C-alpha positions in Angstrom: 79.3 111.2 139.7 82.8 111.5 141.2 83.0 113.4 144.5 86.1 114.1 146.5 86.4 115.0 150.2 89.1 116.8 152.2 91.6 114.7 154.2 92.2 115.9 157.7 93.9 113.9 160.4 93.2 110.6 158.7 89.5 111.3 158.2 87.5 112.5 155.2 85.3 115.6 155.5 82.8 117.1 153.1 81.1 114.0 151.8 78.0 114.2 149.6 75.7 114.1 152.7 77.9 116.3 154.9 76.0 119.6 155.2 78.8 121.3 157.2 81.2 121.6 154.4 80.6 123.5 151.1 80.9 121.8 147.8 81.3 122.9 144.2 81.2 121.5 140.7 84.3 120.9 138.5 83.9 121.5 134.8 86.0 120.0 132.0 87.9 122.8 130.1 87.5 121.0 126.7 83.7 120.8 126.5 82.3 122.1 129.8 80.7 118.9 131.1 80.6 118.4 134.8 83.5 116.1 135.8 82.5 115.9 139.4 82.1 117.8 142.7 84.6 118.7 145.4 84.5 119.7 149.0 85.7 123.2 149.7 87.4 124.0 153.0 87.5 127.1 155.2 89.9 128.1 157.9 88.1 125.6 160.2 89.3 122.7 158.1 92.7 124.2 157.4 93.3 124.9 161.1 92.4 121.3 161.9 94.7 120.0 159.1 97.6 122.1 160.5 96.9 120.9 164.0 96.8 117.2 162.8 100.1 117.6 161.0 101.7 119.3 164.0 100.5 116.5 166.3 101.6 113.7 164.0 105.0 115.2 163.5 106.3 113.9 166.9 105.7 110.3 165.9 106.5 110.5 162.2 109.9 112.1 162.7 110.8 109.2 164.9 109.7 106.6 162.4 112.2 104.3 160.8 113.6 104.7 157.4 112.2 101.2 156.7 108.7 102.3 157.5 108.9 105.5 155.4 110.4 103.5 152.5 107.6 100.9 152.7 104.9 103.6 152.5 106.6 105.3 149.5 106.9 102.0 147.7 103.2 101.2 148.4 102.1 104.5 147.0 104.1 103.9 143.8 102.6 100.5 143.4 99.0 101.8 143.9 99.7 104.5 141.3 100.7 101.9 138.8 97.7 99.7 139.6 95.3 102.6 139.2 97.0 104.3 136.3 94.1 104.2 133.9 91.8 105.8 136.5 94.3 108.5 137.2 94.9 109.2 133.5 91.3 109.4 132.6 90.6 111.8 135.5 93.5 114.0 134.6 92.6 114.2 130.9 89.0 115.1 131.8 89.6 117.6 134.6 92.4 119.8 133.2 92.3 118.9 129.5 95.8 117.4 129.4 96.3 115.5 126.2 96.0 111.8 127.1 99.5 111.0 126.0 100.8 113.7 128.3 98.6 112.3 131.0 100.1 108.9 130.8 103.5 110.5 131.0 102.6 112.3 134.2 101.1 109.3 135.9 104.2 107.2 135.0 106.4 109.9 136.4 104.2 110.1 139.5 105.1 106.5 140.4 108.8 107.0 139.6 108.9 110.0 141.9 107.7 108.1 144.9 110.1 105.3 144.0 113.0 107.7 143.8 112.1 109.0 147.3 112.1 105.4 148.6 115.4 104.8 146.8 116.9 107.8 148.5 116.2 106.4 151.9 118.7 103.6 151.1 121.5 106.0 151.0 123.7 106.7 154.1 121.8 108.7 156.7 124.8 110.7 157.8 128.2 112.0 156.9 131.4 111.5 158.9 133.8 114.5 158.6 137.5 114.3 159.5 138.8 116.5 162.3 142.4 115.5 162.6 143.6 118.0 160.0 143.6 120.3 163.1 145.9 119.4 165.9 143.0 119.9 168.3 140.9 117.3 166.4 142.8 114.1 167.3 140.5 111.8 169.1 137.2 113.4 168.0 134.4 112.1 165.8 132.2 114.4 163.7 128.9 113.2 162.4 126.5 115.3 160.3 122.9 114.1 160.1 119.8 115.7 158.7 116.6 116.1 160.7 113.1 117.0 159.5 112.0 120.7 159.8 108.3 120.0 160.8 104.9 120.4 159.1 105.3 121.5 155.4 102.6 123.5 153.6 102.7 122.2 150.0 100.9 124.5 147.5 100.5 123.3 143.9 99.0 124.6 140.6 96.6 122.9 138.3 98.8 122.0 135.4 100.6 118.9 137.0 98.3 118.0 139.9 99.9 114.6 140.4 103.7 115.0 139.9 104.2 118.5 141.2 102.4 117.4 144.4 104.6 114.3 144.5 107.7 116.4 144.3 106.7 118.0 147.5 104.9 115.2 149.3 107.4 112.4 148.6 110.6 114.0 149.8 108.8 115.6 152.8 107.5 112.2 153.9 111.0 110.6 153.3 112.7 113.3 155.4 110.2 112.7 158.3 108.1 115.8 157.8 104.3 115.9 157.9 102.4 117.7 155.1 99.4 120.0 154.7 98.6 119.8 150.9 96.8 122.7 149.4 95.9 121.9 145.8 94.7 124.3 143.1 90.9 124.8 143.0 91.3 124.2 139.2 92.3 120.6 139.7 90.9 119.5 143.0 89.6 116.1 141.9 92.9 114.8 140.7 94.8 116.2 143.7 92.3 114.8 146.3 92.3 111.5 144.5 96.1 111.4 145.0 95.6 112.3 148.6 93.1 109.5 149.0 95.4 107.0 147.4 98.3 107.9 149.7 95.9 107.5 152.7 94.8 104.1 151.4 98.5 103.1 151.0 98.7 103.2 154.8 99.8 106.8 155.5 99.4 107.3 159.3 96.8 109.8 160.5 97.8 113.4 160.3 101.0 112.7 158.3 99.3 113.9 155.1 96.3 116.3 155.1 94.7 117.8 152.0 92.5 120.9 152.0 91.1 122.8 149.0 90.5 126.4 150.0 90.7 130.0 148.9 93.6 132.5 148.8 93.0 134.2 152.1 92.8 130.9 154.0 96.0 129.7 152.3 97.7 133.0 153.2 96.7 132.5 156.9 98.1 129.0 156.8 101.4 130.3 155.4 101.9 132.6 158.4 100.7 130.1 161.0 103.6 129.3 163.3 102.9 125.6 163.3 103.9 125.5 159.6 107.7 125.3 159.5 108.2 125.4 155.7 106.2 126.5 152.6 106.8 124.8 149.3 105.0 126.7 146.6 104.6 126.1 142.9 102.6 128.7 140.9 102.8 132.3 139.7 105.7 134.5 140.4 103.4 137.3 141.8 101.9 135.0 144.5 105.2 133.2 145.2 107.2 136.3 146.0 104.3 137.7 148.0 104.4 134.5 150.1 108.2 134.9 150.6 107.7 138.4 151.8 105.0 137.3 154.3 107.4 134.9 156.1 111.0 136.0 155.6 112.0 134.0 158.7 110.6 130.7 157.3 112.0 128.2 154.9 110.3 128.9 151.6 110.9 127.0 148.3 109.5 128.7 145.2 109.1 127.1 141.8 107.6 129.8 139.7 107.0 130.9 136.1 109.2 131.2 133.0 109.4 132.2 129.4 111.9 129.5 128.2 113.9 129.9 125.1 115.3 127.4 122.6 118.5 128.4 120.8 119.0 126.7 117.4 122.6 126.7 116.1 123.5 126.3 112.4 124.8 122.7 112.9 121.6 121.4 114.6 119.6 118.5 113.2 116.7 120.5 111.9 114.2 117.7 111.5 114.7 116.7 115.2 114.9 120.3 116.3 111.6 121.4 114.7 109.8 118.4 116.1 110.9 119.3 119.6 110.1 123.0 119.2 106.5 122.0 118.3 106.2 119.6 121.2 107.9 122.0 123.7 105.9 125.0 122.6 102.5 123.7 121.8 102.3 120.5 123.9 99.6 120.7 126.5 98.7 124.1 125.1 101.9 125.6 126.5 100.7 125.2 130.1 104.1 124.2 131.4 106.5 126.6 133.2 109.3 125.3 131.0 107.4 125.2 127.8 109.2 127.0 124.9 108.1 130.6 124.4 111.0 132.0 122.4 112.9 130.4 119.5 116.2 132.0 118.6 117.8 130.7 115.3 121.2 131.3 113.9 120.9 133.5 110.8 122.4 131.0 108.3 119.6 128.5 108.9 116.9 130.9 109.9 114.9 130.7 106.6 115.0 126.9 106.6 113.8 126.7 110.3 111.1 129.3 109.7 109.7 127.4 106.7 109.7 124.1 108.6 108.2 125.6 111.7 105.4 127.3 109.9 104.4 124.0 108.3 104.8 122.0 111.6 102.7 124.6 113.4 99.9 124.3 110.9 100.0 120.5 111.1 100.1 120.3 114.9 97.3 118.0 116.1 94.9 120.2 118.2 91.6 119.7 120.0 90.1 116.9 121.9 92.6 115.8 124.7 91.1 112.3 124.7 92.6 111.6 121.3 96.0 110.0 121.5 97.5 112.1 118.7 96.5 115.4 120.2 99.4 117.7 121.1 97.7 121.0 121.8 94.5 120.6 123.9 92.4 123.2 125.6 93.6 125.9 128.0 92.3 125.5 131.5 89.6 128.1 131.1 88.2 131.1 129.2 90.3 133.6 131.0 93.5 131.8 130.0 92.4 131.6 126.4 91.5 135.3 126.4 95.0 136.1 127.7 96.7 134.3 124.9 94.6 136.1 122.3 95.1 139.5 123.9 98.8 139.1 124.2 99.1 137.9 120.6 97.1 140.9 119.3 99.2 143.3 121.4 102.4 141.8 119.8 100.9 142.2 116.3 99.9 145.8 117.1 103.6 146.5 118.1 105.0 145.2 114.8 105.3 141.5 115.1 104.5 139.4 112.0 101.9 136.7 112.4 103.2 133.6 110.6 100.5 131.3 111.9 97.6 132.6 114.0 95.7 129.8 115.8 92.0 129.7 115.6 90.0 129.7 118.8 87.2 127.2 119.5 85.9 127.4 123.1 89.0 127.1 125.3 91.1 125.7 122.6 93.5 128.2 121.0 95.4 126.8 118.1 99.2 126.9 117.9 100.4 130.4 117.1 103.8 131.4 115.6 104.9 135.1 115.6 108.1 136.6 114.1 110.1 139.5 115.6 108.1 140.1 118.7 109.1 143.2 120.6 110.8 142.4 123.9 108.8 145.3 125.4 105.5 143.6 124.7 104.0 141.2 127.3 104.5 138.3 124.9 108.1 139.3 124.5 109.0 139.6 128.2 106.4 137.8 130.4 105.0 134.2 130.7 102.1 133.7 128.3 101.4 130.1 129.5 99.8 129.3 126.2 100.6 127.7 122.8 102.5 130.6 121.3 106.1 130.7 119.9 108.1 133.8 119.0 110.7 133.4 116.3 113.8 135.6 116.0 117.2 135.4 114.2 120.7 136.0 115.7 124.1 136.5 114.2 126.5 135.3 116.9 125.8 132.9 119.8 126.6 135.7 122.3 123.6 137.6 120.9 121.3 134.7 121.7 122.7 134.3 125.2 122.2 138.1 125.8 118.5 137.8 124.6 117.9 134.9 127.0 119.6 136.7 129.9 117.4 139.8 129.4 114.5 137.9 130.7 113.5 138.3 134.3 112.9 134.6 134.4 115.3 131.7 134.2 114.5 128.0 134.7 115.6 126.1 131.6 117.0 126.9 128.2 117.4 124.5 125.3 120.4 124.6 123.0 120.4 122.6 119.7 124.0 122.1 118.5 126.4 119.2 118.1 129.4 121.4 118.9 130.4 120.6 122.5 132.3 123.9 122.7 129.1 125.7 122.0 127.2 123.7 124.6 129.9 124.5 127.2 129.8 128.2 126.3 126.0 128.2 126.6 126.2 126.4 130.0 128.6 129.0 131.3 126.9 132.0 129.8 123.1 131.5 130.3 121.5 132.7 133.5 119.1 129.8 134.1 118.7 126.9 136.4 119.4 124.3 133.7 120.7 124.1 130.1 119.2 121.3 128.0 121.4 120.3 125.0 119.8 118.9 121.8 116.3 118.7 123.3 113.6 121.1 124.4 113.9 123.0 127.7 110.6 121.3 128.7 112.5 118.2 129.5 112.9 117.3 133.2 113.9 114.1 134.9 112.7 113.6 138.4 116.0 112.9 140.1 117.8 116.1 138.9 117.8 119.5 140.7 115.0 121.6 139.3 114.2 125.2 139.8 115.0 128.7 138.5 116.8 132.0 139.1 115.6 135.6 139.2 111.8 135.7 139.2 111.6 132.0 138.5 112.1 131.1 142.1 114.4 130.0 144.9 115.4 126.6 146.1 115.4 123.3 144.1 113.2 120.3 143.6 114.2 116.8 142.6 114.2 114.2 145.4 117.7 114.8 146.8 117.5 118.6 146.5 114.0 118.7 148.1 115.1 116.4 150.9 117.9 118.8 151.7 115.5 121.8 151.5 113.1 120.0 153.9 115.6 119.0 156.5 118.2 120.7 158.8 121.8 119.5 159.2 122.8 118.8 162.8 126.4 118.2 163.9 127.5 115.7 166.6 131.1 116.3 167.7 132.2 113.7 170.2 135.6 113.4 172.0 136.3 109.7 171.9 139.4 109.6 174.1 
């Protein structure tokens, strides 16, 4: 049976025979079988991890770009070599449909390669000074320096690539990392940490500790940690921000993304993307579609197509290549989806398709005219539920999207570039995706949200900037 240990200072703790570290089983959300066991850290292990990262920083920040680039390339190569192992574990541990698992593992390798590529760009910027009469004979150089040990906190839903979006740019910038994965996906996360260690990562540069909330909170406030990069719920994220107002904190939080369908959209393509973006991976993506807004003139056609596509959406065993909607991560998540659906129905929504529940699998659910005052209408369900609503003018759709307290991505389906431009200027979100679902993300682009969806941006270049500090060298040359 698979067992994974904590990584602290280049050493593994909590092995099968180690009686000094607690261990716990990990169950598959689809059928409940035991996937493996995992070491569970306390403050003792976390304190040692922070100390190791703090000690290693002095050496790693002085490492050459060539050495950092070599490490990142090696990690990407090992990911590709072990792709099948990583896919199988991910599908088993979190119930991610296997096709989605392959997508995540491929992106994992790309993300480390992108970080390596970024290190080939110029390391500094030369600014002119002779626009000022005092500036003749001066040279101004701006270079970025690492901030120090970074605490990287990740959720269960993308245990590989969300971790990579913190670890890869941190290592590239010369920072060390204390990685705190979700207790719902520890095996995948610690497997990635082990792979990075085996790629030749120096002792203490990457540390990985699975632990509880109070231990994580203590780590957040530890003065040796210079930055916190957190992905997870908005409640916890903003609490962390409040604990350390003086620290750098990057937050990638929740969302209730919308897709706006204009009358000129390609409806076959649009409906296929609505299904993939709303029900794929059981909606457990912070940019999965929750609300579908359709222009009145095509509303009936889209509604009919979407009802049929919802009923036909392949659901169930995540190991089947055709499965789109697999299990939710656990019973509590499935209960939440059903409770919010029933509340919306009680408040006047119409159930067009109500998904059947089998264990932790809740079938795709489509509701019409959900009240914005219900939890489903205004909060993140994180499940396979779409709400459907008509609008008359595009401005009404933009207004509905902007009423949300979240704002990461919004999808707009239209072939009219004037509409796309208007949407881009009007929508209060981090990104507007035209003619595709808002669930689409490429790993080199700035990614993040506004309002309760977070602060700061991921994507290699953006995260590198978040995790480094500009320093100016102004020299009189003559």
